[in-house]
A tleap script that builds the chain and sets N, CA, C and O, in Angstrom:
source leaprc.protein.ff14SB
mol = sequence {
  NMET ARG ALA ASN PRO GLY GLN PHE LYS ASP
  ARG ARG PHE LEU ASP ALA MET GLU ARG VAL
  ALA ALA ALA CYS ALA ARG HIE GLY LEU VAL
  GLY GLY PHE ASN VAL ASP ASN LEU GLU GLY
  GLY ARG HIE TRP ILE GLY ARG GLY PHE ARG
  MET ILE ALA PHE SER ALA ASP PHE ARG LEU
  LEU ALA GLY ALA LEU LYS ALA GLY VAL ASP
  GLY LEU ARG GLY ALA CGLY
}
set mol.1.N position { -60.708 25.901 75.256 }
set mol.1.CA position { -61.848 25.139 75.803 }
set mol.1.C position { -61.814 23.830 75.255 }
set mol.1.O position { -61.846 23.679 74.034 }
set mol.2.N position { -61.747 22.759 76.127 }
set mol.2.CA position { -61.644 21.430 75.686 }
set mol.2.C position { -63.018 20.797 75.489 }
set mol.2.O position { -63.867 20.987 76.359 }
set mol.3.N position { -63.301 20.073 74.433 }
set mol.3.CA position { -64.454 19.347 74.064 }
set mol.3.C position { -64.382 17.996 74.830 }
set mol.3.O position { -63.384 17.315 75.068 }
set mol.4.N position { -65.806 17.752 75.188 }
set mol.4.CA position { -65.931 16.432 75.868 }
set mol.4.C position { -65.981 15.241 74.991 }
set mol.4.O position { -66.459 15.437 73.873 }
set mol.5.N position { -65.606 14.120 75.260 }
set mol.5.CA position { -65.472 12.948 74.347 }
set mol.5.C position { -67.007 12.652 73.954 }
set mol.5.O position { -67.969 12.916 74.675 }
set mol.6.N position { -67.058 12.072 72.721 }
set mol.6.CA position { -68.384 11.761 71.958 }
set mol.6.C position { -69.170 12.890 71.506 }
set mol.6.O position { -70.326 12.692 71.132 }
set mol.7.N position { -68.595 14.227 71.499 }
set mol.7.CA position { -69.468 15.208 71.032 }
set mol.7.C position { -69.234 15.537 69.539 }
set mol.7.O position { -68.679 16.580 69.195 }
set mol.8.N position { -69.649 14.671 68.726 }
set mol.8.CA position { -69.388 14.569 67.328 }
set mol.8.C position { -70.115 15.757 66.567 }
set mol.8.O position { -69.891 15.793 65.357 }
set mol.9.N position { -70.781 16.537 66.981 }
set mol.9.CA position { -71.499 17.597 66.442 }
set mol.9.C position { -70.765 18.985 66.902 }
set mol.9.O position { -70.940 20.056 66.320 }
set mol.10.N position { -70.047 18.829 67.865 }
set mol.10.CA position { -69.362 20.084 68.200 }
set mol.10.C position { -68.566 20.702 67.148 }
set mol.10.O position { -67.830 20.048 66.409 }
set mol.11.N position { -68.712 21.928 67.086 }
set mol.11.CA position { -67.961 22.759 65.977 }
set mol.11.C position { -66.504 22.509 65.991 }
set mol.11.O position { -65.925 22.404 64.909 }
set mol.12.N position { -65.780 22.390 67.218 }
set mol.12.CA position { -64.423 22.059 67.137 }
set mol.12.C position { -64.007 20.775 66.492 }
set mol.12.O position { -63.025 20.679 65.755 }
set mol.13.N position { -64.896 19.691 66.845 }
set mol.13.CA position { -64.754 18.412 66.336 }
set mol.13.C position { -64.780 18.580 64.748 }
set mol.13.O position { -63.806 18.254 64.068 }
set mol.14.N position { -65.858 19.067 64.239 }
set mol.14.CA position { -66.221 19.112 62.838 }
set mol.14.C position { -64.951 19.873 62.043 }
set mol.14.O position { -64.424 19.446 61.016 }
set mol.15.N position { -64.601 21.044 62.728 }
set mol.15.CA position { -63.456 21.734 62.243 }
set mol.15.C position { -62.218 21.055 61.993 }
set mol.15.O position { -61.530 21.218 60.986 }
set mol.16.N position { -61.916 20.149 63.125 }
set mol.16.CA position { -60.678 19.391 63.088 }
set mol.16.C position { -60.802 18.294 62.032 }
set mol.16.O position { -59.799 17.888 61.445 }
set mol.17.N position { -62.136 17.765 61.761 }
set mol.17.CA position { -62.167 16.799 60.739 }
set mol.17.C position { -61.979 17.329 59.312 }
set mol.17.O position { -61.442 16.690 58.408 }
set mol.18.N position { -62.494 18.607 59.207 }
set mol.18.CA position { -62.158 19.355 57.906 }
set mol.18.C position { -60.746 19.495 57.608 }
set mol.18.O position { -60.331 19.413 56.451 }
set mol.19.N position { -59.904 19.727 58.721 }
set mol.19.CA position { -58.488 19.963 58.608 }
set mol.19.C position { -57.876 18.543 58.207 }
set mol.19.O position { -56.910 18.432 57.452 }
set mol.20.N position { -58.492 17.560 58.747 }
set mol.20.CA position { -57.890 16.131 58.462 }
set mol.20.C position { -58.186 15.786 56.983 }
set mol.20.O position { -57.349 15.254 56.254 }
set mol.21.N position { -59.390 16.113 56.606 }
set mol.21.CA position { -59.702 15.753 55.149 }
set mol.21.C position { -58.883 16.611 54.141 }
set mol.21.O position { -58.522 16.171 53.050 }
set mol.22.N position { -58.605 17.914 54.602 }
set mol.22.CA position { -57.847 18.910 53.718 }
set mol.22.C position { -56.452 18.318 53.629 }
set mol.22.O position { -55.862 18.257 52.551 }
set mol.23.N position { -55.910 17.867 54.806 }
set mol.23.CA position { -54.465 17.229 54.898 }
set mol.23.C position { -54.372 15.960 53.915 }
set mol.23.O position { -53.411 15.743 53.178 }
set mol.24.N position { -55.503 15.168 54.017 }
set mol.24.CA position { -55.358 14.008 53.282 }
set mol.24.C position { -55.408 14.292 51.758 }
set mol.24.O position { -54.641 13.733 50.973 }
set mol.25.N position { -56.316 15.158 51.393 }
set mol.25.CA position { -56.434 15.587 50.053 }
set mol.25.C position { -54.885 16.189 49.474 }
set mol.25.O position { -54.405 15.899 48.379 }
set mol.26.N position { -54.345 16.964 50.355 }
set mol.26.CA position { -53.084 17.650 49.904 }
set mol.26.C position { -51.923 16.729 49.934 }
set mol.26.O position { -50.953 17.091 49.268 }
set mol.27.N position { -51.835 15.638 50.560 }
set mol.27.CA position { -50.878 14.701 50.688 }
set mol.27.C position { -51.272 13.418 49.908 }
set mol.27.O position { -50.434 12.517 49.868 }
set mol.28.N position { -52.318 13.266 49.359 }
set mol.28.CA position { -52.588 12.120 48.482 }
set mol.28.C position { -52.916 10.901 49.385 }
set mol.28.O position { -52.728 9.739 49.022 }
set mol.29.N position { -53.459 11.286 50.677 }
set mol.29.CA position { -53.646 9.890 51.447 }
set mol.29.C position { -55.260 9.837 51.510 }
set mol.29.O position { -55.968 10.802 51.222 }
set mol.30.N position { -55.752 8.551 51.935 }
set mol.30.CA position { -56.889 8.290 52.241 }
set mol.30.C position { -57.496 8.428 53.597 }
set mol.30.O position { -57.140 7.699 54.523 }
set mol.31.N position { -58.395 9.340 53.726 }
set mol.31.CA position { -58.975 9.647 55.323 }
set mol.31.C position { -60.071 8.526 55.435 }
set mol.31.O position { -60.729 8.105 54.484 }
set mol.32.N position { -60.170 8.103 56.752 }
set mol.32.CA position { -61.191 7.182 57.319 }
set mol.32.C position { -62.003 7.738 58.209 }
set mol.32.O position { -61.644 8.691 58.900 }
set mol.33.N position { -63.273 7.155 58.286 }
set mol.33.CA position { -64.232 7.600 59.515 }
set mol.33.C position { -65.132 6.476 59.807 }
set mol.33.O position { -65.371 5.689 58.891 }
set mol.34.N position { -65.668 6.297 60.976 }
set mol.34.CA position { -66.423 5.361 61.370 }
set mol.34.C position { -67.892 5.891 61.564 }
set mol.34.O position { -68.050 6.793 62.386 }
set mol.35.N position { -68.902 5.439 60.924 }
set mol.35.CA position { -70.197 5.972 60.987 }
set mol.35.C position { -71.133 4.900 61.564 }
set mol.35.O position { -70.880 3.696 61.568 }
set mol.36.N position { -72.394 5.554 62.118 }
set mol.36.CA position { -73.333 4.612 62.580 }
set mol.36.C position { -74.556 4.350 61.842 }
set mol.36.O position { -75.370 3.456 62.073 }
set mol.37.N position { -74.600 5.408 60.742 }
set mol.37.CA position { -75.704 5.220 59.719 }
set mol.37.C position { -75.353 5.695 58.297 }
set mol.37.O position { -74.272 6.212 58.016 }
set mol.38.N position { -76.377 5.473 57.401 }
set mol.38.CA position { -76.021 5.957 56.031 }
set mol.38.C position { -75.951 7.413 55.885 }
set mol.38.O position { -75.193 7.925 55.062 }
set mol.39.N position { -76.772 8.150 56.710 }
set mol.39.CA position { -76.712 9.534 56.587 }
set mol.39.C position { -75.182 10.045 56.889 }
set mol.39.O position { -74.562 10.868 56.215 }
set mol.40.N position { -74.801 9.479 57.861 }
set mol.40.CA position { -73.239 9.982 58.430 }
set mol.40.C position { -72.497 9.471 57.397 }
set mol.40.O position { -71.634 10.255 57.003 }
set mol.41.N position { -72.547 8.381 56.806 }
set mol.41.CA position { -71.627 7.969 55.795 }
set mol.41.C position { -71.680 8.841 54.602 }
set mol.41.O position { -70.612 9.235 54.135 }
set mol.42.N position { -72.688 9.153 54.107 }
set mol.42.CA position { -72.938 10.003 53.055 }
set mol.42.C position { -72.330 11.269 53.187 }
set mol.42.O position { -71.665 11.759 52.274 }
set mol.43.N position { -72.540 11.896 54.399 }
set mol.43.CA position { -71.792 13.230 54.838 }
set mol.43.C position { -70.436 13.095 54.850 }
set mol.43.O position { -69.796 13.985 54.290 }
set mol.44.N position { -69.836 12.177 55.363 }
set mol.44.CA position { -68.297 12.137 55.419 }
set mol.44.C position { -67.700 11.835 54.056 }
set mol.44.O position { -66.660 12.397 53.713 }
set mol.45.N position { -68.320 10.970 53.268 }
set mol.45.CA position { -67.824 10.721 51.889 }
set mol.45.C position { -67.846 12.010 51.136 }
set mol.45.O position { -66.926 12.310 50.375 }
set mol.46.N position { -68.941 12.822 51.347 }
set mol.46.CA position { -69.122 14.100 50.703 }
set mol.46.C position { -67.980 14.985 51.106 }
set mol.46.O position { -67.523 15.780 50.285 }
set mol.47.N position { -67.473 14.892 52.362 }
set mol.47.CA position { -66.583 15.704 52.698 }
set mol.47.C position { -64.868 15.341 52.443 }
set mol.47.O position { -63.900 16.027 52.772 }
set mol.48.N position { -64.894 14.134 51.806 }
set mol.48.CA position { -63.633 13.678 51.260 }
set mol.48.C position { -63.066 12.481 51.810 }
set mol.48.O position { -62.013 12.044 51.344 }
set mol.49.N position { -63.703 11.863 52.828 }
set mol.49.CA position { -63.260 10.677 53.402 }
set mol.49.C position { -63.718 9.463 52.408 }
set mol.49.O position { -64.825 9.366 51.878 }
set mol.50.N position { -62.576 8.522 52.267 }
set mol.50.CA position { -62.882 7.417 51.329 }
set mol.50.C position { -62.853 6.224 51.862 }
set mol.50.O position { -63.075 5.274 51.112 }
set mol.51.N position { -62.566 5.970 53.313 }
set mol.51.CA position { -62.385 4.692 53.931 }
set mol.51.C position { -63.480 4.810 55.020 }
set mol.51.O position { -63.229 5.479 56.022 }
set mol.52.N position { -64.682 4.199 54.882 }
set mol.52.CA position { -65.665 4.337 55.824 }
set mol.52.C position { -66.017 3.110 56.458 }
set mol.52.O position { -66.351 2.137 55.783 }
set mol.53.N position { -65.970 3.079 57.716 }
set mol.53.CA position { -66.307 1.822 58.468 }
set mol.53.C position { -67.690 1.795 58.836 }
set mol.53.O position { -68.026 2.844 59.385 }
set mol.54.N position { -68.490 1.059 58.734 }
set mol.54.CA position { -69.899 1.077 59.134 }
set mol.54.C position { -70.390 0.464 60.335 }
set mol.54.O position { -70.455 -0.765 60.343 }
set mol.55.N position { -70.774 1.151 61.424 }
set mol.55.CA position { -71.066 0.759 62.572 }
set mol.55.C position { -69.988 -0.068 63.483 }
set mol.55.O position { -68.802 0.186 63.277 }
set mol.56.N position { -70.259 -0.858 64.290 }
set mol.56.CA position { -69.490 -1.770 65.086 }
set mol.56.C position { -70.033 -3.053 65.113 }
set mol.56.O position { -71.238 -3.269 64.989 }
set mol.57.N position { -69.019 -4.075 65.301 }
set mol.57.CA position { -69.556 -5.384 65.370 }
set mol.57.C position { -70.635 -5.624 66.339 }
set mol.57.O position { -71.641 -6.220 65.956 }
set mol.58.N position { -70.532 -5.230 67.527 }
set mol.58.CA position { -71.506 -5.447 68.720 }
set mol.58.C position { -72.886 -4.936 68.287 }
set mol.58.O position { -73.905 -5.575 68.548 }
set mol.59.N position { -72.902 -3.634 67.538 }
set mol.59.CA position { -74.023 -2.980 67.282 }
set mol.59.C position { -74.647 -3.735 66.021 }
set mol.59.O position { -75.865 -3.634 65.878 }
set mol.60.N position { -73.914 -4.490 65.086 }
set mol.60.CA position { -74.485 -5.226 64.080 }
set mol.60.C position { -75.207 -6.473 64.507 }
set mol.60.O position { -76.297 -6.843 64.071 }
set mol.61.N position { -74.384 -7.151 65.521 }
set mol.61.CA position { -74.831 -8.358 66.128 }
set mol.61.C position { -76.051 -8.006 66.921 }
set mol.61.O position { -77.093 -8.638 66.749 }
set mol.62.N position { -75.975 -7.104 67.712 }
set mol.62.CA position { -77.340 -6.823 68.491 }
set mol.62.C position { -78.508 -6.490 67.647 }
set mol.62.O position { -79.614 -6.784 68.100 }
set mol.63.N position { -78.428 -5.892 66.429 }
set mol.63.CA position { -79.459 -5.488 65.695 }
set mol.63.C position { -79.920 -6.857 64.945 }
set mol.63.O position { -81.130 -7.042 64.819 }
set mol.64.N position { -79.229 -7.586 64.565 }
set mol.64.CA position { -79.554 -9.060 64.021 }
set mol.64.C position { -80.230 -9.882 64.992 }
set mol.64.O position { -81.240 -10.519 64.695 }
set mol.65.N position { -79.657 -9.894 66.268 }
set mol.65.CA position { -80.267 -10.612 67.320 }
set mol.65.C position { -81.603 -10.124 67.598 }
set mol.65.O position { -82.507 -10.920 67.854 }
set mol.66.N position { -81.805 -8.795 67.565 }
set mol.66.CA position { -83.138 -8.172 68.021 }
set mol.66.C position { -84.195 -8.578 66.758 }
set mol.66.O position { -85.351 -8.937 66.981 }
set mol.67.N position { -83.735 -8.488 65.671 }
set mol.67.CA position { -84.575 -8.749 64.403 }
set mol.67.C position { -84.939 -10.338 64.502 }
set mol.67.O position { -86.065 -10.731 64.196 }
set mol.68.N position { -84.027 -11.129 64.898 }
set mol.68.CA position { -84.332 -12.726 65.000 }
set mol.68.C position { -85.304 -12.983 66.155 }
set mol.68.O position { -86.245 -13.764 66.019 }
set mol.69.N position { -85.089 -12.373 67.200 }
set mol.69.CA position { -86.028 -12.616 68.621 }
set mol.69.C position { -87.480 -11.878 68.221 }
set mol.69.O position { -88.504 -12.458 68.582 }
set mol.70.N position { -87.576 -10.866 67.632 }
set mol.70.CA position { -88.682 -10.196 67.295 }
set mol.70.C position { -89.439 -11.053 66.207 }
set mol.70.O position { -90.667 -11.136 66.223 }
set mol.71.N position { -88.696 -11.656 65.306 }
set mol.71.CA position { -89.266 -12.423 64.421 }
set mol.71.C position { -90.016 -13.852 64.888 }
set mol.71.O position { -91.074 -14.359 64.515 }
set mol.72.N position { -89.080 -14.251 65.797 }
set mol.72.CA position { -89.611 -15.559 66.628 }
set mol.72.C position { -90.648 -15.286 67.499 }
set mol.72.O position { -91.438 -16.196 67.750 }
set mol.73.N position { -90.800 -14.121 68.042 }
set mol.73.CA position { -91.885 -13.815 68.836 }
set mol.73.C position { -93.321 -13.691 68.178 }
set mol.73.O position { -94.414 -13.935 68.687 }
set mol.74.N position { -93.022 -13.258 66.949 }
set mol.74.CA position { -94.372 -13.248 66.078 }
set mol.74.C position { -94.738 -14.504 65.402 }
set mol.74.O position { -95.800 -14.630 64.792 }
set mol.75.N position { -93.722 -15.569 65.530 }
set mol.75.CA position { -94.211 -16.749 64.739 }
set mol.75.C position { -95.146 -17.739 65.657 }
set mol.75.O position { -95.640 -18.771 65.202 }
set mol.76.N position { -95.304 -17.340 66.856 }
set mol.76.CA position { -96.242 -18.161 67.720 }
set mol.76.C position { -97.542 -17.928 67.629 }
set mol.76.O position { -98.334 -18.574 68.315 }
savepdb mol mol.pdb
quit
């Protein structure tokens, strides 16, 4: 059975990532993972991944823009 894209908590996805981490460890390679939050980053570091990309540029920019707009709205 095939998993749908974006199902990052699906057991098949998690099992596949465990296999990737094991293969990296076995071959002396660095595994990487993209996370959206600190909890996810800590989880994947704990599973053996050493190259962590945090969020995405558009999410970081959107968050900064929202914080700026919210701050300006409260200034008046």
